[in-house]
ROVEX-447115 format. One line per 4 residues: their letters; for each residue x, y, z of N, C-alpha, C. Coordinates in steps of 0.02 Angstrom, whole numbers, padded with zeros to 5 digits. Example, Ala and Ser with C-alpha at 12.3 -4.5 7.8 and 13.67 -1.06 7.14 Angstrom:
ROVEX-447115
AS = 00660/-00284/00390/00615/-00225/00390/00660/-00165/00390 ~ 00642/-00112/00354/00684/-00053/00357/00645/00002/00394
This chain:
ROVEX-447115
MPRR = 00996/01364/-00882/00966/01341/-00819/00975/01266/-00812 ~ 00978/01241/-00750/00990/01169/-00741/00932/01127/-00768 ~ 00950/01068/-00791/00899/01022/-00817/00855/00998/-00761 ~ 00790/00995/-00775/00743/00970/-00725/00744/00894/-00726
PALL = 00736/00862/-00668/00733/00789/-00666/00674/00764/-00708 ~ 00684/00707/-00740/00632/00677/-00782/00605/00614/-00747 ~ 00540/00611/-00740/00508/00555/-00705/00463/00516/-00753 ~ 00467/00450/-00749/00419/00406/-00783/00367/00386/-00731
YVTD = 00306/00408/-00741/00252/00400/-00693/00209/00342/-00716 ~ 00208/00288/-00677/00174/00226/-00697/00103/00225/-00668 ~ 00054/00220/-00713/-00015/00219/-00692/-00057/00182/-00744 ~ -00111/00152/-00722/-00160/00123/-00768/-00223/00166/-00763
LAYR = -00229/00215/-00807/-00284/00262/-00803/-00351/00229/-00817 ~ -00350/00171/-00848/-00413/00136/-00864/-00434/00086/-00810 ~ -00393/00077/-00758/-00410/00027/-00707/-00472/00049/-00669 ~ -00518/00003/-00662/-00580/00016/-00625/-00577/-00017/-00557
ARGR = -00574/00024/-00506/-00572/-00001/-00437/-00639/00013/-00404 ~ -00660/-00033/-00363/-00725/-00025/-00329/-00723/00035/-00283 ~ -00767/00083/-00296/-00773/00141/-00253/-00720/00194/-00261 ~ -00676/00187/-00310/-00621/00235/-00319/-00609/00249/-00393
RYCD = -00587/00309/-00408/-00568/00327/-00477/-00493/00342/-00477 ~ -00454/00291/-00492/-00381/00299/-00493/-00360/00354/-00541 ~ -00393/00358/-00599/-00370/00405/-00650/-00374/00477/-00625 ~ -00427/00494/-00589/-00434/00563/-00565/-00376/00582/-00519
EDIH = -00358/00536/-00475/-00303/00550/-00428/-00238/00561/-00464 ~ -00223/00519/-00514/-00159/00527/-00549/-00159/00586/-00596 ~ -00216/00604/-00624/-00219/00665/-00665/-00203/00725/-00622 ~ -00231/00727/-00561/-00216/00783/-00516/-00143/00783/-00495
LTSR = -00118/00726/-00474/-00048/00724/-00449/00001/00742/-00504 ~ -00008/00715/-00564/00040/00730/-00616/00037/00804/-00637 ~ -00022/00834/-00634/-00027/00905/-00651/00013/00947/-00603 ~ 00018/00926/-00540/00056/00963/-00490/00130/00946/-00491
LRED = 00146/00883/-00504/00217/00864/-00506/00253/00896/-00565 ~ 00216/00912/-00617/00247/00945/-00675/00274/01014/-00658 ~ 00254/01042/-00602/00280/01106/-00581/00355/01100/-00564 ~ 00377/01040/-00545/00447/01029/-00524/00486/00982/-00569
FDLA = 00451/00939/-00607/00484/00886/-00643/00458/00882/-00715 ~ 00501/00858/-00761/00478/00837/-00826/00448/00768/-00818 ~ 00390/00757/-00848/00351/00698/-00830/00321/00665/-00891 ~ 00321/00598/-00890/00285/00559/-00941/00248/00503/-00906
LCHP = 00189/00488/-00930/00149/00434/-00901/00155/00372/-00945 ~ 00153/00314/-00912/00153/00252/-00951/00113/00198/-00914 ~ 00088/00150/-00951/00053/00093/-00923/00105/00046/-00892 ~ 00087/00009/-00839/00137/-00035/-00807/00167/-00087/-00855
RDTA = 00132/-00107/-00906/00160/-00155/-00953/00217/-00125/-00995 ~ 00222/-00059/-00998/00273/-00027/-01039/00333/-00002/-00999 ~ 00332/-00011/-00934/00382/00019/-00892/00452/-00005/-00907 ~ 00461/-00070/-00914/00528/-00098/-00926/00560/-00070/-00989
ALAD = 00520/-00060/-01041/00546/-00035/-01105/00565/00038/-01103 ~ 00535/00077/-01057/00545/00149/-01057/00588/00175/-01000 ~ 00599/00135/-00948/00628/00160/-00886/00697/00192/-00895 ~ 00737/00166/-00940/00806/00190/-00946/00811/00263/-00968
GFDA = 00758/00291/-00995/00761/00359/-01020/00744/00412/-00968 ~ 00738/00393/-00905/00716/00439/-00853/00761/00436/-00791 ~ 00758/00488/-00751/00798/00490/-00690/00769/00445/-00636 ~ 00704/00434/-00638/00673/00390/-00589/00606/00366/-00616
VVVR = 00583/00310/-00591/00518/00283/-00607/00474/00290/-00544 ~ 00417/00321/-00551/00370/00331/-00496/00310/00285/-00507 ~ 00303/00235/-00465/00248/00187/-00471/00190/00213/-00429 ~ 00135/00229/-00462/00077/00254/-00425/00017/00208/-00434
NSGP = -00038/00231/-00461/-00099/00191/-00463/-00097/00143/-00523 ~ -00054/00094/-00518/-00042/00047/-00573/-00085/-00015/-00569 ~ -00129/-00021/-00518/-00173/-00078/-00513/-00137/-00140/-00485 ~ -00174/-00193/-00471/-00144/-00254/-00443/-00093/-00284/-00491
VLAY = -00034/-00301/-00465/00020/-00330/-00505/-00002/-00395/-00538 ~ -00048/-00431/-00506/-00071/-00495/-00534/-00096/-00488/-00606 ~ -00121/-00428/-00624/-00148/-00417/-00691/-00093/-00413/-00744 ~ -00030/-00403/-00723/00025/-00397/-00771/00089/-00423/-00738
QEAY = 00083/-00481/-00705/00138/-00508/-00665/00203/-00517/-00704 ~ 00198/-00544/-00764/00259/-00556/-00804/00294/-00490/-00820 ~ 00256/-00440/-00840/00285/-00375/-00856/00316/-00342/-00794 ~ 00282/-00349/-00737/00309/-00319/-00675/00373/-00354/-00655
DAFR = 00374/-00421/-00659/00434/-00458/-00640/00493/-00438/-00684 ~ 00481/-00428/-00749/00534/-00408/-00795/00559/-00338/-00777 ~ 00513/-00293/-00762/00533/-00225/-00742/00573/-00227/-00677 ~ 00549/-00263/-00627/00583/-00266/-00563/00653/-00295/-00570
EGAL = 00658/-00350/-00607/00723/-00381/-00617/00772/-00334/-00651 ~ 00749/-00300/-00704/00792/-00254/-00739/00811/-00194/-00697 ~ 00764/-00168/-00657/00778/-00110/-00615/00831/-00127/-00563 ~ 00825/-00185/-00532/00875/-00205/-00482/00943/-00217/-00514
RNGT = 00943/-00245/-00573/01006/-00259/-00608/01040/-00195/-00631 ~ 01001/-00147/-00654/01029/-00086/-00683/01035/-00028/-00635 ~ 01011/-00037/-00573/01015/00017/-00525/00965/00073/-00539 ~ 00910/00057/-00572/00859/00107/-00587/00828/00134/-00523
RVYN = 00820/00199/-00519/00787/00228/-00460/00711/00217/-00467 ~ 00683/00182/-00418/00611/00168/-00418/00582/00195/-00353 ~ 00526/00229/-00360/00492/00261/-00304/00420/00234/-00304 ~ 00403/00193/-00255/00439/00174/-00195/00497/00127/-00211
PLSG = 00551/00131/-00171/00607/00085/-00181/00583/00012/-00175 ~ 00617/-00032/-00211/00596/-00102/-00217/00616/-00144/-00157 ~ 00639/-00112/-00104/00660/-00149/-00044/00604/-00157/00007 ~ 00543/-00136/-00010/00488/-00142/00037/00475/-00213/00059
KADM = 00458/-00222/00123/00447/-00288/00152/00374/-00305/00160 ~ 00329/-00259/00143/00258/-00269/00156/00223/-00294/00093 ~ 00168/-00262/00072/00129/-00288/00016/00170/-00293/-00049 ~ 00221/-00253/-00055/00265/-00257/-00113/00293/-00327/-00122
AGKQ = 00302/-00363/-00067/00333/-00429/-00069/00282/-00485/-00055 ~ 00217/-00469/-00058/00166/-00519/-00042/00142/-00512/00030 ~ 00106/-00562/00054/00075/-00558/00120/00114/-00593/00175 ~ 00174/-00616/00160/00213/-00651/00212/00223/-00608/00274
YLLD = 00226/-00543/00264/00238/-00499/00321/00185/-00505/00375 ~ 00123/-00523/00356/00071/-00532/00407/00087/-00590/00453 ~ 00117/-00643/00425/00140/-00698/00467/00199/-00677/00511 ~ 00246/-00641/00480/00305/-00620/00517/00287/-00573/00575
LTAA = 00242/-00526/00562/00222/-00479/00614/00181/-00513/00669 ~ 00141/-00562/00650/00104/-00601/00700/00153/-00636/00746 ~ 00202/-00669/00716/00251/-00706/00756/00292/-00660/00801 ~ 00303/-00599/00778/00343/-00551/00817/00303/-00514/00869
GYPV = 00238/-00526/00872/00197/-00496/00924/00172/-00426/00909 ~ 00173/-00405/00846/00148/-00339/00827/00071/-00340/00830 ~ 00040/-00281/00838/-00033/-00277/00840/-00062/-00283/00770 ~ -00067/-00344/00746/-00092/-00360/00679/-00147/-00411/00687
IPTA = -00195/-00412/00640/-00245/-00466/00643/-00208/-00532/00640 ~ -00216/-00576/00690/-00178/-00639/00692/-00186/-00678/00628 ~ -00129/-00703/00603/-00128/-00734/00537/-00091/-00801/00539 ~ -00117/-00850/00503/-00084/-00915/00498/-00087/-00938/00425
DRAE = -00046/-00987/00408/-00047/-01015/00340/-00047/-01091/00339 ~ -00049/-01123/00398/-00049/-01195/00402/-00104/-01219/00449 ~ -00133/-01276/00433/-00187/-01303/00475/-00163/-01314/00546 ~ -00101/-01336/00553/-00075/-01351/00620/-00064/-01288/00662
DLHR = -00069/-01230/00631/-00060/-01167/00669/-00126/-01133/00684 ~ -00182/-01162/00663/-00247/-01129/00674/-00261/-01120/00748 ~ -00235/-01164/00790/-00248/-01158/00862/-00217/-01095/00892 ~ -00171/-01064/00856/-00139/-01003/00880/-00182/-00941/00867
LPTA = -00233/-00949/00826/-00278/-00893/00812/-00336/-00893/00862 ~ -00364/-00834/00875/-00424/-00831/00917/-00480/-00871/00886 ~ -00518/-00905/00927/-00575/-00944/00902/-00626/-00897/00870 ~ -00651/-00917/00812/-00700/-00876/00776/-00750/-00921/00740
HRYV = -00808/-00894/00727/-00858/-00930/00689/-00843/-00927/00614 ~ -00811/-00872/00593/-00794/-00863/00523/-00721/-00841/00517 ~ -00691/-00858/00460/-00622/-00840/00447/-00616/-00808/00378 ~ -00567/-00763/00373/-00551/-00732/00309/-00493/-00770/00278
VKPR = -00502/-00792/00216/-00450/-00827/00179/-00428/-00782/00122 ~ -00363/-00767/00118/-00339/-00721/00065/-00277/-00749/00033 ~ -00268/-00740/-00032/-00208/-00764/-00067/-00145/-00729/-00041 ~ -00091/-00766/-00040/-00027/-00737/-00019/-00006/-00679/-00064
LGAD = -00024/-00682/-00127/-00006/-00630/-00174/-00067/-00590/-00196 ~ -00118/-00587/-00155/-00178/-00552/-00173/-00171/-00477/-00167 ~ -00219/-00441/-00196/-00222/-00368/-00191/-00293/-00346/-00208 ~ -00313/-00289/-00178/-00378/-00260/-00195/-00435/-00309/-00183
SIGL = -00427/-00352/-00132/-00478/-00402/-00112/-00488/-00456/-00164 ~ -00445/-00462/-00214/-00451/-00515/-00264/-00439/-00582/-00231 ~ -00486/-00628/-00239/-00479/-00695/-00212/-00495/-00701/-00138 ~ -00515/-00647/-00106/-00530/-00650/-00035/-00597/-00685/-00024
RIVS = -00599/-00730/00025/-00659/-00767/00040/-00670/-00768/00116 ~ -00733/-00772/00136/-00751/-00781/00206/-00781/-00850/00212 ~ -00753/-00892/00255/-00774/-00962/00261/-00791/-00977/00334 ~ -00828/-01031/00344/-00847/-01051/00412/-00789/-01086/00447
AADV = -00793/-01090/00513/-00742/-01125/00552/-00738/-01198/00531 ~ -00795/-01227/00512/-00795/-01297/00493/-00759/-01309/00426 ~ -00756/-01258/00384/-00728/-01267/00317/-00657/-01240/00309 ~ -00632/-01203/00359/-00570/-01166/00348/-00510/-01211/00333
RGHL = -00505/-01269/00365/-00447/-01313/00354/-00442/-01334/00281 ~ -00498/-01344/00248/-00497/-01366/00179/-00471/-01315/00130 ~ -00464/-01253/00152/-00440/-01200/00107/-00365/-01188/00114 ~ -00333/-01218/00163/-00262/-01205/00175/-00220/-01250/00130
DGQV = -00203/-01223/00071/-00167/-01261/00020/-00096/-01237/00010 ~ -00071/-01194/00054/-00003/-01167/00047/-00001/-01103/00008 ~ -00056/-01084/-00025/-00057/-01023/-00065/-00097/-00967/-00033 ~ -00125/-00980/00026/-00169/-00931/00058/-00149/-00920/00131
LVQP = -00175/-00865/00158/-00170/-00850/00229/-00240/-00850/00258 ~ -00244/-00862/00323/-00309/-00862/00356/-00306/-00819/00419 ~ -00360/-00782/00430/-00367/-00738/00488/-00437/-00745/00517 ~ -00445/-00736/00582/-00513/-00734/00609/-00550/-00674/00581
CVDF = -00614/-00681/00570/-00655/-00626/00545/-00671/-00580/00604 ~ -00639/-00521/00605/-00643/-00475/00662/-00706/-00432/00656 ~ -00744/-00428/00709/-00804/-00385/00711/-00781/-00315/00731 ~ -00754/-00277/00683/-00724/-00213/00699/-00775/-00157/00694
AYEV = -00759/-00101/00726/-00804/-00043/00726/-00798/-00002/00662 ~ -00736/00005/00637/-00723/00042/00575/-00652/00028/00553 ~ -00637/00045/00491/-00569/00043/00465/-00542/00114/00460 ~ -00477/00120/00471/-00445/00185/00468/-00377/00176/00433
SFYF = -00359/00225/00393/-00296/00223/00356/-00253/00284/00374 ~ -00188/00272/00382/-00139/00323/00398/-00091/00328/00338 ~ -00080/00389/00315/-00041/00400/00254/00024/00435/00272 ~ 00079/00407/00246/00146/00432/00262/00184/00447/00197
VDHD = 00225/00499/00200/00275/00512/00149/00343/00507/00183 ~ 00387/00465/00156/00448/00446/00191/00428/00419/00260 ~ 00453/00447/00314/00432/00423/00381/00385/00472/00415 ~ 00359/00519/00377/00320/00573/00407/00245/00563/00395
FQYA = 00207/00566/00449/00134/00560/00444/00106/00621/00408 ~ 00057/00609/00363/00026/00663/00325/-00046/00675/00344 ~ -00088/00622/00343/-00158/00629/00360/-00187/00560/00373 ~ -00247/00558/00400/-00282/00495/00412/-00354/00502/00389
LYAP = -00381/00447/00364/-00451/00444/00341/-00482/00380/00369 ~ -00547/00383/00381/-00580/00322/00405/-00647/00313/00371 ~ -00671/00250/00375/-00736/00232/00346/-00784/00219/00404 ~ -00823/00269/00424/-00867/00261/00483/-00922/00210/00472
HVER = -00937/00195/00408/-00988/00146/00392/-00955/00083/00365 ~ -00958/00029/00403/-00921/-00032/00387/-00937/-00057/00317 ~ -00999/-00051/00297/-01020/-00078/00232/-00997/-00033/00173 ~ -00967/00024/00187/-00946/00070/00134/-00872/00086/00145
RWAL = -00829/00038/00126/-00758/00042/00141/-00725/00105/00112 ~ -00747/00128/00054/-00712/00184/00022/-00751/00249/00026 ~ -00801/00252/00070/-00834/00316/00085/-00796/00346/00145 ~ -00740/00378/00129/-00692/00398/00181/-00703/00470/00203
EPYR = -00688/00481/00266/-00694/00547/00297/-00630/00562/00336 ~ -00613/00626/00344/-00553/00643/00384/-00558/00614/00455 ~ -00501/00593/00480/-00497/00562/00546/-00441/00597/00585 ~ -00456/00616/00646/-00406/00648/00688/-00375/00595/00734
PTPD = -00314/00573/00720/-00285/00519/00759/-00262/00543/00828 ~ -00266/00497/00876/-00239/00511/00942/-00164/00497/00942 ~ -00128/00519/00993/-00057/00501/00997/-00046/00425/00996 ~ -00090/00387/01027/-00083/00314/01026/-00093/00287/00955
DLEF = -00141/00315/00919/-00152/00295/00849/-00089/00306/00808 ~ -00058/00364/00815/00001/00380/00775/00060/00336/00795 ~ 00065/00321/00859/00119/00276/00881/00109/00207/00850 ~ 00047/00184/00848/00030/00120/00816/00054/00120/00744
AQRF = 00033/00169/00705/00049/00171/00634/00124/00178/00622 ~ 00156/00219/00663/00228/00232/00653/00269/00169/00663 ~ 00247/00124/00706/00283/00061/00717/00293/00023/00652 ~ 00242/00022/00611/00246/-00016/00549/00287/00020/00496
IDWN = 00284/00086/00495/00326/00124/00450/00400/00113/00469 ~ 00415/00115/00533/00483/00104/00556/00506/00033/00540 ~ 00461/-00015/00548/00479/-00085/00534/00497/-00094/00461 ~ 00461/-00061/00416/00473/-00071/00345/00538/-00037/00322
ALGH = 00558/00016/00355/00623/00047/00344/00636/00071/00272 ~ 00584/00096/00239/00594/00128/00174/00620/00199/00185 ~ 00676/00215/00154/00703/00282/00163/00660/00336/00131 ~ 00630/00320/00074/00586/00367/00039/00525/00329/00014
GIQR = 00472/00366/00001/00413/00335/-00028/00349/00350/00008 ~ 00294/00326/-00021/00227/00337/00006/00201/00271/00032 ~ 00175/00271/00093/00148/00209/00122/00080/00224/00154 ~ 00038/00173/00155/-00027/00177/00188/-00034/00120/00237
VDAC = -00047/00138/00300/-00058/00089/00352/-00133/00082/00362 ~ -00161/00024/00344/-00232/00011/00352/-00243/-00028/00416 ~ -00290/-00006/00456/-00303/-00038/00521/-00378/-00042/00533 ~ -00397/-00083/00582/-00467/-00086/00603/-00470/-00075/00678
RAPD = -00525/-00046/00701/-00536/-00035/00772/-00569/-00098/00800 ~ -00531/-00136/00839/-00553/-00201/00864/-00604/-00192/00920 ~ -00639/-00246/00938/-00690/-00241/00992/-00662/-00216/01058 ~ -00598/-00228/01072/-00570/-00205/01135/-00549/-00131/01133
GGLL = -00560/-00098/01077/-00543/-00027/01070/-00475/-00014/01040 ~ -00433/-00065/01035/-00367/-00056/01006/-00369/-00061/00930 ~ -00313/-00043/00899/-00306/-00049/00827/-00267/-00112/00809 ~ -00287/-00143/00754/-00251/-00200/00726/-00235/-00186/00653
LVEL = -00175/-00203/00633/-00155/-00193/00563/-00194/-00239/00518 ~ -00221/-00211/00464/-00253/-00250/00411/-00204/-00260/00354 ~ -00170/-00206/00335/-00125/-00207/00278/-00075/-00149/00282 ~ -00015/-00162/00260/00035/-00109/00252/00051/-00105/00177
EDLN = 00024/-00055/00145/00030/-00048/00072/00091/-00004/00056 ~ 00141/-00035/00025/00204/00001/00011/00224/-00003/-00062 ~ 00179/-00025/-00106/00195/-00026/-00177/00161/00032/-00214 ~ 00095/00032/-00215/00059/00084/-00252/-00006/00102/-00215
PYLS = 00000/00126/-00153/-00060/00140/-00114/-00103/00195/-00144 ~ -00167/00181/-00152/-00215/00233/-00171/-00220/00282/-00113 ~ -00223/00347/-00128/-00216/00399/-00077/-00281/00432/-00056 ~ -00334/00421/-00093/-00399/00452/-00078/-00393/00528/-00068
LDAL = -00355/00560/-00112/-00345/00632/-00106/-00410/00671/-00114 ~ -00460/00640/-00146/-00523/00675/-00155/-00560/00684/-00089 ~ -00539/00648/-00037/-00571/00655/00029/-00540/00713/00070 ~ -00488/00744/00043/-00455/00799/00077/-00480/00866/00050
DDEG = -00471/00918/00089/-00485/00985/00063/-00425/01010/00025 ~ -00430/01069/-00005/-00376/01095/-00047/-00311/01103/-00007 ~ -00317/01125/00055/-00257/01134/00096/-00223/01067/00109 ~ -00263/01016/00122/-00235/00950/00134/-00201/00921/00073
RDAF = -00232/00929/00014/-00201/00905/-00048/-00137/00943/-00062 ~ -00137/01009/-00053/-00077/01048/-00064/-00020/01025/-00019 ~ -00036/01011/00044/00015/00989/00092/00044/00922/00071 ~ 00001/00877/00047/00027/00812/00025/00072/00820/-00036
VAAM = 00050/00859/-00084/00090/00869/-00145/00158/00898/-00126 ~ 00159/00946/-00082/00223/00976/-00061/00268/00924/-00029 ~ 00239/00881/00013/00279/00828/00045/00306/00779/-00007 ~ 00264/00761/-00056/00286/00714/-00107/00341/00743/-00150
KASL = 00334/00807/-00168/00387/00840/-00207/00453/00840/-00169 ~ 00450/00859/-00106/00511/00862/-00065/00542/00792/-00060 ~ 00500/00741/-00052/00524/00673/-00048/00559/00652/-00112 ~ 00529/00668/-00169/00558/00650/-00233/00624/00686/-00245
HGFL = 00628/00749/-00227/00691/00786/-00234/00745/00754/-00190 ~ 00727/00736/-00129/00775/00704/-00085/00796/00635/-00111 ~ 00748/00599/-00138/00761/00533/-00166/00810/00537/-00224 ~ 00800/00586/-00268/00843/00593/-00326/00913/00617/-00307
AAPR = 00918/00653/-00252/00983/00679/-00230/01024/00628/-00190 ~ 00990/00576/-00165/01024/00526/-00124/01068/00482/-00166 ~ 01123/00456/-00138/01166/00410/-00176/01127/00347/-00197 ~ 01143/00322/-00256/01111/00260/-00278/01135/00202/-00235
R = 01090/00153/-00225/01109/00094/-00185/01116/00034/-00231
């Protein structure tokens, strides 16, 4: 019988995220992926040393890269040099590459929370009493601060981005495999970001989310489009997670989880069959 593809599944099972249990999600996903693939799990610090023994590396709930930046940089450099198949592919333009995309999308007129990185550009943002200051290479809200309008200029040191503090109704996330929408979840209670419930998107909502998936142009992979419902009723992009988005599969019913797993399996098979770039 033909050899089954071998995957190195990158996860930090011990990572503690606020309001989420990464390990439970990856235990479930790997138990299902083993139906189609030979699979081994490894910590992100070990990926570079092990990657060559597998057909592809699947980066999942590996935690913020800042916690192991040197190891990640070594893995990424080696993977690009050796043509290692990495899922998601390393060509992502969004969170995978830092927060510069928020500036780029603002400048291009996309529906994103307006973002600046220089004091001389603050006038381009909507006037606000409070501003969100976030590191260019931040993740999982690490280093995020809310500051007053009077203090915001003093925080612009070239390493951070600034956005007006939006008084939004709720946050909603759209989950995609390859370019195909899978499901949406939202946090109806603003103070409980990860108490997620199923959300039925409108056609306009899906068009909004699809714009960012199309912009990122990843041929394969899992992406999460995080947005907030602004005071005018429209959606604004908060984040486009294209490296290791947490999927909140525990918020889905069995049918929803099965559908996602089927989509991910099909995506991985297609990814492995595609010519190397």
